C-alpha positions as CSV (number, residue, x, y, z in Angstrom):
1,X,0.0,0.0,0.0
2,X,1.1,3.6,-0.7
3,X,-0.1,5.5,2.3
4,X,-1.3,9.1,2.4
5,X,1.6,9.9,4.7
6,X,4.3,7.8,6.4
7,X,6.3,9.9,8.9
8,X,9.4,8.1,10.0
9,X,12.3,8.9,12.3
10,X,15.8,7.3,12.7
11,X,17.1,5.8,15.9
12,X,19.6,8.7,16.1
13,X,16.8,11.3,15.8
14,X,14.8,9.5,18.6
15,X,18.0,9.4,20.8
16,X,18.6,13.1,20.2
17,X,15.0,13.8,21.2
18,X,15.3,11.7,24.3
19,X,18.5,13.5,25.3
20,X,16.7,16.9,24.8
21,X,13.8,15.7,27.0
22,X,16.3,15.0,29.8
23,X,17.4,18.6,29.5
24,X,13.8,19.7,29.8
25,X,13.4,17.7,33.0
26,X,16.6,19.2,34.4
27,X,15.5,22.7,33.6
28,X,12.1,22.2,35.1
29,X,10.4,24.4,32.5
30,X,7.9,22.7,30.2
31,X,6.7,25.6,28.0
32,X,8.2,28.6,26.2
33,X,11.7,28.2,27.5
34,X,15.1,27.1,26.2
35,X,14.1,24.9,23.2
36,X,11.3,27.2,22.1
37,X,13.7,30.1,22.0
38,X,16.3,28.0,20.1
39,X,13.7,26.9,17.6
40,X,12.5,30.5,17.1
41,X,16.1,31.6,16.5
42,X,17.0,28.7,14.2
43,X,13.8,29.0,12.1
44,X,14.2,32.7,11.6
45,X,17.8,32.2,10.4
46,X,16.8,29.4,8.1
47,X,14.5,31.8,6.1
48,X,16.6,34.9,6.6
49,X,14.0,36.6,8.9
50,X,15.0,38.8,11.8
51,X,12.8,37.2,14.5
52,X,10.1,34.5,14.8
53,X,7.4,33.9,17.5
54,X,6.5,30.3,18.2
55,X,2.9,29.4,19.0
56,X,0.6,26.4,19.4
57,X,-0.5,26.0,15.8
58,X,-0.7,27.6,12.4
59,X,-4.2,28.9,13.0
60,X,-3.1,30.7,16.2
61,X,-0.1,32.1,14.2
62,X,-2.4,33.7,11.6
63,X,-4.8,35.1,14.2
64,X,-1.9,36.6,16.2
65,X,-0.3,38.0,13.0
66,X,-3.6,39.7,12.1
67,X,-4.1,41.1,15.6
68,X,-0.4,42.2,15.9
69,X,-0.7,44.2,12.7
70,X,-3.6,46.2,14.4
71,X,-5.9,45.9,11.3
72,X,-9.5,47.0,11.0
73,X,-12.2,46.5,8.4
74,X,-12.1,43.8,5.7
75,X,-9.4,41.4,4.7
76,X,-9.3,40.0,1.2
77,X,-8.6,36.2,0.9
78,X,-9.1,33.5,-1.6
79,X,-12.0,31.1,-1.4
80,X,-9.6,28.3,-2.1
81,X,-8.0,27.9,1.3
82,X,-8.5,25.9,4.5
83,X,-11.3,27.1,6.6
84,X,-8.8,28.1,9.4
85,X,-7.7,31.1,7.3
86,X,-11.2,32.6,7.3
87,X,-11.7,31.6,11.0
88,X,-8.5,33.4,12.0
89,X,-9.8,36.6,10.2
90,X,-13.1,36.3,12.1
91,X,-11.5,35.6,15.5
92,X,-9.3,38.7,14.9
93,X,-12.5,40.8,14.7
94,X,-12.1,41.5,11.0
95,X,-14.5,40.9,8.0
96,X,-13.4,38.3,5.4
97,X,-13.9,39.4,1.9
98,X,-13.7,36.1,-0.1
99,X,-12.7,36.2,-3.7
100,X,-12.2,33.8,-6.6
101,X,-8.9,32.3,-7.7
102,X,-7.1,31.7,-10.9
103,X,-7.4,28.4,-12.8
104,X,-4.7,26.8,-10.6
105,X,-6.5,27.6,-7.3
106,X,-4.2,30.6,-6.4
107,X,-5.3,34.1,-5.4
108,X,-6.0,36.1,-8.5
109,X,-4.7,39.6,-9.0
110,X,-7.9,40.4,-11.0
111,X,-10.1,39.3,-8.2
112,X,-8.2,41.4,-5.6
113,X,-8.4,44.4,-7.9
114,X,-12.2,43.9,-8.2
115,X,-12.6,43.5,-4.5
116,X,-10.7,46.7,-3.8
117,X,-12.9,48.5,-6.3
118,X,-16.1,47.5,-4.4
119,X,-14.7,47.7,-0.9
120,X,-13.4,50.9,0.7
121,X,-12.3,49.5,4.0
122,X,-9.9,46.7,3.1
123,X,-6.8,46.8,5.3
124,X,-5.1,43.6,4.2
125,X,-4.8,40.8,1.6
126,X,-4.0,37.2,2.6
127,X,-2.0,35.2,0.1
128,X,-1.9,31.4,0.4
129,X,1.0,29.4,-0.9
130,X,-1.2,26.5,-2.1
131,X,0.5,23.2,-1.7
132,X,3.8,25.0,-1.5
133,X,3.4,26.7,-4.9
134,X,4.0,30.5,-5.0
135,X,1.2,32.4,-6.8
136,X,2.3,33.3,-10.3
137,X,1.2,36.9,-9.7
138,X,3.0,37.3,-6.4
139,X,5.1,40.2,-7.6
140,X,2.0,42.0,-8.9
141,X,0.2,41.3,-5.6
142,X,3.1,42.7,-3.6
143,X,3.1,45.8,-5.8
144,X,-0.6,46.3,-5.6
145,X,-0.7,46.2,-1.8
146,X,2.2,48.6,-1.6
147,X,0.6,51.1,-4.0
148,X,-2.8,50.9,-2.1
149,X,-1.1,51.2,1.3
150,X,-2.6,47.9,2.6
151,X,-0.9,45.0,4.3
152,X,0.0,41.7,2.6
153,X,-0.1,38.7,4.9
154,X,1.2,35.3,3.9
155,X,-0.7,32.2,5.0
156,X,2.5,30.1,4.7
157,X,1.0,27.0,6.2
158,X,2.0,25.1,3.1
159,X,5.0,27.4,2.2
160,X,8.0,26.2,4.2
161,X,10.7,25.4,1.8
162,X,9.3,27.6,-1.0
163,X,10.8,30.8,-2.3
164,X,10.2,33.7,-4.7
165,X,13.2,35.0,-6.6
166,X,15.5,33.8,-3.8
167,X,13.4,35.1,-1.0
168,X,11.8,32.6,1.3
169,X,8.1,32.4,1.5
170,X,7.1,34.0,4.8
171,X,9.4,36.9,4.4
172,X,7.7,38.7,1.5
173,X,4.7,40.3,3.2
174,X,4.2,42.4,6.2
175,X,3.6,39.3,8.3
176,X,3.2,35.6,7.9
177,X,2.1,32.5,9.6
178,X,3.6,29.0,9.3
179,X,2.1,25.6,10.4
180,X,4.0,22.7,11.7
181,X,1.2,20.1,11.7
182,X,2.4,16.5,11.3
183,X,1.9,16.4,7.5
184,X,3.7,19.6,6.7
185,X,7.3,19.8,5.2
186,X,8.5,19.9,8.8
187,X,6.5,19.2,12.0
188,X,6.4,19.8,15.7
189,X,3.2,17.6,15.9
190,X,1.2,20.8,16.4
191,X,2.8,24.2,16.2
192,X,3.0,27.5,14.4
193,X,5.3,30.5,13.8
194,X,4.7,34.2,13.3
195,X,7.1,36.2,11.2
196,X,6.9,40.0,10.7
197,X,9.1,42.7,9.2
198,X,8.3,45.3,11.9
199,X,9.8,44.5,15.3
200,X,7.0,46.3,17.0
201,X,4.6,43.7,15.4
202,X,6.8,40.9,16.7
203,X,6.7,42.3,20.2
204,X,3.0,42.6,20.1
205,X,2.8,39.0,18.9
206,X,4.9,37.9,21.8
207,X,2.5,39.6,24.3
208,X,-0.6,38.3,22.5
209,X,0.5,34.7,22.8
210,X,0.8,35.1,26.5
211,X,-2.7,36.6,27.4
212,X,-1.8,40.2,26.2
213,X,0.4,41.4,28.9
214,X,1.7,44.9,29.0
215,X,5.0,45.8,27.4
216,X,6.0,47.6,30.6
217,X,5.0,45.0,33.2
218,X,4.2,41.3,32.5
219,X,1.9,41.3,35.5
220,X,-0.4,43.8,33.8
221,X,-2.7,42.8,30.9
222,X,-3.8,45.6,28.7
223,X,-5.0,43.8,25.6
224,X,-7.1,40.7,24.8
225,X,-4.6,38.0,24.4
226,X,-4.5,34.2,24.4
227,X,-2.6,31.2,25.9
228,X,-0.9,30.3,22.6
229,X,2.5,29.4,24.0
230,X,4.5,26.5,22.5
231,X,5.6,23.7,24.8
232,X,9.3,22.9,25.2
233,X,8.7,19.4,23.7
234,X,7.3,20.9,20.5
235,X,10.2,23.4,20.5
236,X,12.8,20.6,20.9
237,X,11.1,18.7,18.0
238,X,11.2,21.8,15.9
239,X,15.0,22.3,16.5
240,X,15.7,18.7,15.4
241,X,13.2,18.7,12.5
242,X,14.7,21.9,11.1
243,X,18.1,20.2,10.8
244,X,16.7,17.5,8.5
245,X,14.2,19.7,6.7
246,X,16.5,20.7,3.8
247,X,17.1,17.1,2.9
248,X,13.4,16.2,3.2
249,X,12.4,19.2,1.0
250,X,14.9,18.2,-1.6
251,X,13.4,14.7,-1.7
252,X,9.9,16.2,-2.2
253,X,11.3,18.1,-5.2
254,X,12.8,14.8,-6.5
255,X,9.4,13.2,-6.2
256,X,7.8,16.1,-8.1
257,X,10.4,15.8,-10.9
258,X,9.6,12.1,-11.2
259,X,5.9,12.8,-11.4
260,X,6.5,15.5,-14.0
261,X,8.8,13.3,-16.1
262,X,6.7,10.1,-16.1
263,X,3.4,11.9,-16.7
264,X,4.7,14.2,-19.5
265,X,2.4,14.1,-22.4
266,X,-0.5,12.4,-20.7
267,X,-3.6,13.9,-22.3
268,X,-6.0,15.6,-20.0
269,X,-3.6,15.7,-17.0
270,X,-1.7,18.8,-15.8
271,X,1.0,18.3,-13.1
272,X,1.4,21.7,-11.4
273,X,4.9,23.0,-10.9
274,X,6.7,26.0,-9.4
275,X,6.4,29.1,-11.6
276,X,9.5,30.6,-13.2
277,X,11.6,32.4,-10.6
278,X,10.1,30.4,-7.7
279,X,10.9,27.2,-5.9
280,X,8.4,24.9,-4.1
281,X,8.7,22.7,-1.1
282,X,5.9,20.6,-2.6
283,X,3.9,20.1,0.6
284,X,1.3,18.8,-1.9
285,X,1.7,17.6,-5.4
286,X,-1.3,19.2,-7.2
287,X,-2.6,17.8,-10.4
288,X,-5.6,18.8,-12.5
289,X,-7.4,16.2,-14.6
290,X,-10.1,16.4,-17.2
291,X,-11.4,12.9,-16.3
292,X,-13.8,12.4,-13.3
293,X,-11.9,12.3,-10.0
294,X,-13.9,9.3,-9.0
295,X,-12.3,7.3,-11.8
296,X,-8.8,8.2,-10.4
297,X,-9.8,7.3,-6.9
298,X,-11.2,3.9,-8.0
299,X,-8.0,3.2,-10.0
300,X,-5.9,4.1,-6.9
301,X,-8.0,1.9,-4.7
302,X,-7.4,-1.1,-6.9
303,X,-3.6,-0.6,-6.6
304,X,-3.6,0.1,-2.9
305,X,-2.8,3.8,-3.3
306,X,-4.4,6.1,-0.7
307,X,-5.6,9.5,-2.1
308,X,-4.7,12.5,0.0
309,X,-7.2,15.3,0.7
310,X,-7.3,18.0,-2.0
311,X,-6.5,21.7,-1.7
312,X,-9.5,22.1,-1.6
313,X,-12.5,20.1,-2.6
314,X,-14.6,22.3,-0.4
315,X,-13.4,25.9,-0.7
316,X,-14.8,28.6,1.6
317,X,-17.9,29.4,-0.4
318,X,-18.9,25.7,-0.1
319,X,-18.4,25.6,3.7
320,X,-21.6,25.9,5.9
321,X,-19.7,27.8,8.6
322,X,-19.1,30.6,6.0
323,X,-22.6,30.9,4.7
324,X,-23.4,34.1,6.6
325,X,-20.1,35.7,5.5
326,X,-20.3,35.2,1.7
327,X,-23.0,36.5,-0.6
328,X,-24.7,33.4,-2.0
329,X,-25.1,35.1,-5.4
330,X,-21.4,35.6,-5.8
331,X,-19.8,33.4,-8.4
332,X,-16.5,31.5,-8.0
333,X,-16.1,30.1,-11.5
334,X,-12.3,29.3,-11.4
335,X,-12.4,28.0,-7.9
336,X,-15.3,25.7,-8.6
337,X,-13.5,24.2,-11.6
338,X,-10.3,23.7,-9.7
339,X,-12.2,22.2,-6.7
340,X,-13.9,19.7,-9.0
341,X,-11.0,18.7,-11.2
342,X,-7.8,18.7,-9.0
343,X,-6.4,15.9,-6.8
344,X,-3.2,15.4,-4.8
345,X,-1.5,12.0,-5.0
346,X,0.9,11.1,-2.1
347,X,4.1,13.2,-2.0
348,X,6.3,12.8,1.1
349,X,10.0,12.1,1.7
350,X,9.6,8.5,2.8
351,X,8.1,7.5,-0.6
352,X,10.3,5.3,-2.9
353,X,10.8,5.8,-6.6
354,X,8.9,2.5,-7.2
355,X,5.9,3.8,-5.3
356,X,5.9,7.0,-7.4
357,X,6.3,4.9,-10.5
358,X,3.2,2.9,-9.5
359,X,1.2,6.0,-9.1
360,X,2.3,7.3,-12.4
361,X,1.5,4.0,-14.2
362,X,-1.9,4.0,-12.6
363,X,-2.6,7.6,-13.7
364,X,-1.5,6.9,-17.3
365,X,-3.8,3.9,-17.5
366,X,-6.7,5.9,-16.0
367,X,-6.2,8.6,-18.6
368,X,-5.8,6.3,-21.6
């Protein structure tokens, strides 16, 4: 069987983690201490950011980033994203302005321009690096936000290991949020990270993750904060995972290259790749097919290949929880097509070349 995901660790990695846990017991601090600080420092350096703030998960990271930027009004975001993106906007007291995507599921420059034309209180745009792919119009989106004086926030939950013209995803906008859920390109089990250009935003993020204490006195609380601190065990895992993340991202790129090579010329199948000038960590390998997805799922089942969840079969405008936040008359033509025609075969470092070849052979036969 080719599993959806098969996270594995070496005995050496496990021994290093056990050794680190012994240090945690000696220190007597189980949260937000030595290893969390080390992880923040190492992660920031790895993407050439000044500072990072570790939190409990990616959703918390995005909410804190939004609050730390002190935004108001509406936030433009693509319908093709995980529901947590919109929920973070709502929890931050902002209004989600959901727009259509391009034909590859990415935020569309045209949709953002249209939204800005109809909305006079937009304070930010959220860009999602879908599956680890950088939107083809990222440069234009950055320029548009700068010209309009609004913030650009990166939902980089899929973006670790990706870059745009040599700059790491997560360092392009005014702030960003990473996720370290267990399926991501690197994991702390659960965990997230906030990145921001402005040090004042970083300092607010640090206070917000710890109940919103005052900058002058940590015993005084002058803003509505949260208990979003990362545990020392997650911080330790992050330190160790980061050391092996480069090798694991390279393996994801090798798997993508094999998919691209073995599926070249298959009629009705588009293997999505990084745009020129960008690199992807390939958190997901996204493909768009003209044949019914059920036919692919059936073919995979016969061969013992598990199909991963898409990105996304149910975009925001199809989610019941968003019904009161999106005009039911609004059309999402590109997103609907993408939702109904894309799929994501397994793509993770533990996969063998033979497993990838089996998937490719199965897809070629399904499309013949």
